N, C-alpha and C positions, 0 to 999 in steps of 0.2 A: 566594494569588491573591485577587482582588477578587470582584466579583459572580459567583456560581456560575452555570455554564452546563450545561444538561443536553441529552443526546441523547434526543429523544422517540421517534424511530422511525428505522429503517434499512431500505432496500429495494434490491434488485438485479434485474437481468435474469439469465437464463442466459448464461454466457460460452461462445461457440462460435468455432470456427476461422474461420468465414466466415458472417456474417449477411447474405448477399447479398439476402435477401428483405425487409430492413427498413432504413429510413433512420434517420439520427441521431435525428430528431424522434420517430419511433415508439418507439425504445428509451427515450428520455428520458421520454416520456409514460407508458409502462408503469411506470416508477419513481415518477413524480409521483403517478399515480393510486393506487398502493399506499401511498405515504406519506399521502395524503389519507384513504384508507380506514382506515388505522391510527389517525390522529389527529383527523380531522374538520377539519383546518386548511384555510383558504381564503385569499383575497386581499383580504378586506375591509379598509377603511382603518383601523379601530380594533382589530380582533381578529385579523387575518390576518398573512400573511408580510410583514415589513417590508423584507427584502432577499433577493435571490436571488444565489447565487454559483455560477457555472458552471465546469466544468473541461473544457478541450478543447485541441486543438493544431492550428495552421494547416496544418502539413504533412501530418499524418495525415488531416485533413479535406479536404485539397486545396482550401482556400479561404483568402483573407485575412480576418482578423477572424472566426475560426471560431465565436465565440459569437453572431454576428449572426443566424444561421439558427435559433437556439434560443430567441429572446426570447419568442415566443408560449407555448412550453411552460413557460418559467420565470416567466411572469406579468410579465415586465419591461416590457411596454407599459403596465403600471399601477404599476410600482415600480422602484426602483434595481436594476440588475444589474451585478455585478462578475465579472471573469473571472480565473481562475487557470490559467496554462499550465504544462505539464510536470507536476511531482509533485502529485497530487491531494490528498494529506493536508494541503497548505498551505491548502486551502479551509476546513478545520476551524479552523486557526489564525486565519484571516481572520475567520471567523464568530464565533469566541470573542472576538476583539479588538473586533469591531463591537458585540457585546452588552455586554461589560464596559465599554466606553467610554460606554455609555448611548445610543449612536447608534440602536440598534434593540433589539427584544425577541425577535423570532422570525425565524429565518433558514432558508431553503431552500438546501441544498448539493446540486448535481446534476452529475455528470460523465459523459462518454461518450467512447468511442474505438473506431474500427474499424481495427485494425492490418492487416486483410486487404486494405484498399484500396491499400496500398503494394505495388509490385512486389517490393520487398525491404525488410524492417525495417532491415537494415543500411544501405541507401541513405538512409533517413530519419535515422538517428543519425549517419551520416557528415557530415551538414550541421551538426552541433553543433560541429564543429571549425573553427578559423580557416582561411581559404582560402589562406594563403601558405605555412605551414610543415607543418601536420599533415594537411590534406585531400590534398595531393599524394602522400603516402605511403600513402593508403588506409585510415586509421584509422576505425573505427566502434566502437560500444559493446562489441560482442562481442570484437573484437580487443583493446581496452583491458582487458576483463575477463580475457582470456587472459594478458596481462602481469601483471595483479594476481594471478591464480590461481597463476602460477609463483612470484611473490614470496611469497605466503602459504604455498605448499607448502614453500618453502625455509625459512621461519620456523617453521612448525608441524609439518612432516613428515607432513601429511595425505596419505592414499593414495587411489588410484583406487577401491579396495574400500570405503573409508569414504564416499566421495562417492556411490557406488552405493547404499549403505544410506540415505543422505539421500533420494535420488530414489525408492527403493522405498516408503519410509514416506510421502513426500509424495503419491505416486499412490494409495496405500492410503487415506489420509485424504481425498483429493480424490474418490475413488470413493463416499464417504459423503455428499458435499456435493451437493445437488440443483442448485446453481448452476454446477457444473463437470462436466457429464455426459460430457465427452470425456476425462476423466482416467482413462485405462485403466490398470489394474494392470500392472506390469512386474516381471520378475525381476532379481535382481542381475546375473545373467549377461547378460541383454539390455542392461542399462545399460552394462556394462563392454565389450560388444562393439559398441556403437553408434559411428558414425564420429566422428572429431575435427572440431570446428568451429574452435577456436583453442586448440591444445595448452596445457594439459591438459583443456580443456573439450570434452566430448562432446555429441553432439546431444541425448541424453536428460538431460544436465545443465542444459540451457537451457530457460527458460520458453517455452511454446508461443505462437505467434501466436493472438490471440483478439480478439473483438469483444464489447462489452457496455456497460452503464451501471449506475451506482450513485448512491444519494443518501441524505440524512439531513435530519431536521428538528431544529434547535437552538432552545432557548428559554431565556430568563432564568429564574432560580429561581422568581421570583414568578409566572411564567406557565406553568411546566411542567405543573402539575396540570390545566390546561385541555386538555392533549393526551395525557397518559399518567399512569397510576398507577405506572409502573415505569421511571423515568428512569435513564439512565447519566450520571454526572457526569464532566466533563473536569477532572482534578485537576492536570495538569502538561503543559507544552508546551516544546519546545526544538528549535532547528535550528542548523545550521552548514554553511558551504560551504568546501571546501578549494580549493587553487589550481587554475587552469584547465589549465595545461600539465602533462602527466603527468611530465615531467622535473623539475618543481619539487616533486614529492611523494614521500613514502615510501609506496608503494602498499599496504604491509602494515601500516601504522601505526594505521589506524582513527581518524586524527586528528579528522575532522569528526564522526563518530558519537560518539566519546567526549565531545566538547564538547556536542553536541546532547543526549545522555543526561544529562550533568551538569546542564544547565539545566533539563530537565524534572524530574529527580529533586529538585532544590533547590526548585522551585515546589511540588511535590507533598509535600515533607517526607519523601522516601524516603531512608533511610540505607543499607539493604542490598538492592540489587536482586535478589540471589540468592533472597531469600525474600519479595519484595514482590508477585509476580504469580501469579495462578492461570492466566492465559492470556498467551502471548507470540505475537503475530502480527507476523512480520517479512517484509519484501519481499526474498525470495531469488530474484533473477532468474536466478542460476546456483547450482548446488549448493554450490560451495565457499563462497559468501557466507553460507550459513546459519550454520556454525560461526564464520566470521570476524566476522559482525555480532553474534553472541552474545558473543564476546569484547569487542567494542566497547561493548556494552551493560552490561558488567561482570557478566554472569551466569556466565562462567567465566574462568579466568586467561588472559592473553595467551599465544598460542602453544600452548594446550592444547585447541584445538577437536577435534582427532582423538581425544584421550583422552575428551573429553566425549561424542563420538559412541559410542565403544566402551562407555562406562559407561551407555548408554541415556539420555543427557542430553536428547535431543529429546522423548522421551516423559515423562521425569520432570519436565521444565520445561514440559510441555504447549505445545510450540512448534508453531504452525500446525496446529491441529486441523482447519482448513478445507482443508488441503493446500497453502496458500500460493501464491505465484506459479508454482511448479513444476507446479501443477495447472491453471493457465491463467487469467491476468488480463492485460488490456492494461497496458503499461508505465506510462503516465501516470496510470492509476487504481490502481496497485499499493498505495500507502499508504492511499488512501481506502477501498479494499476491505478492507484489513487492519483499519482502524478500524471499518468496518461489521460485519465478522465478529466483532470483539471485542465490540462493542455487542450484537449478536445473542446472543452467548454469555452476557453478563452479564444480559441480559433473560430468559435461560432459554428462548430460542426457536430453538435450534440443532438440534433434532431428533436424528437419529442421530449427529451429531458433537458433541453437547452434553457439556461437561465439568461434572460434578456440583458444585453449590454454588459455582460460580465467582463471586467478588466483586470481583476486581481484574484489570486487564489492561494490557498495553502494546501499542501499535500503532506500527509503524515504516514510514517511506517513504524511498525513495532515488531519486535522479535524477542524471544526468550520467555521464561516463565513469569507470569503476572506482570507483563510490561517491563521487563528488565532493561531492554535497549530500545531507545526511541530516536527517530530521525524526523526532522521537519525541513521542508523546502517551501520557499515562497516564490510565486510566479506572477508575472504581469505581461500584458500585451501593450503595444504602442497605442 
């Protein structure tokens, strides 16, 4: 990769089921002020933020041009502001490209989402489908994930008990994360007795509705030391989108994720992903996706996700020490939160969830029905 880009700071709000008491701007301001406290960065012409990149969604925000109400918080009345909709980790890709191109030196990335505002999250994702063929049959992301879970179970033989193990561990890790205070510990029996949402996906297999905001400061290598003595470097990026219609895809193939990972690994010079990462933060919106995405990332063999779980793979590979999405993050921020959590780990600032001596990490984001669009970013510290 060309000009090196470092993450100077990462900040988050607490993620809650319903932040009824706070507007979008308030959540975002909390993040911005934390980033400024950590780095001293401002919006001056010569030394400050050159570009602001927001992450938001018109439908979740219930407004057209959802970034319009965020411009004051983002400093965009004085600077360029760009918007990334849907998967938030793309904002890091965008910021990286802007810096490496020489267009700017310092970038603010700031995303927000209030899933609680929608009467039903499924009603929101239902609108992602075309209005003539797939909306009339009632598809939404949860129903599509159910179809994918069935295909993956047929391929891998993964069991309800193994999926329960994933959820129990995610909630245990989430309970140590101060940003997910509602991640209540559960037992394996509680998971396995929770009601079905879309067979074989149970209620406790699905990531909870949540509200929150997250952000980062990126800087070019020659500017990083102005803002931190402990940067995290972006070493590789990759993304890929699969076909839109579910019938055109092999839902258990991991096609898009494999391509995204291949591109990121090539840019980072990674030959063996099984040994490359001290931290793996993946966007597991549903429990079955954790082992499935691990296969797609090349960390275990295809179809062997169940065996990987039984061999204590999630702990051995240090997957989602934050708790992951199963502990509670909004959908469109999932990948951006994963990158923030990875950066916090590599900076040694993760508190009770800290992985000792972590030097390398992978962050993953996903959007679209049944993992249609995947993004992978690799990180390391000096």
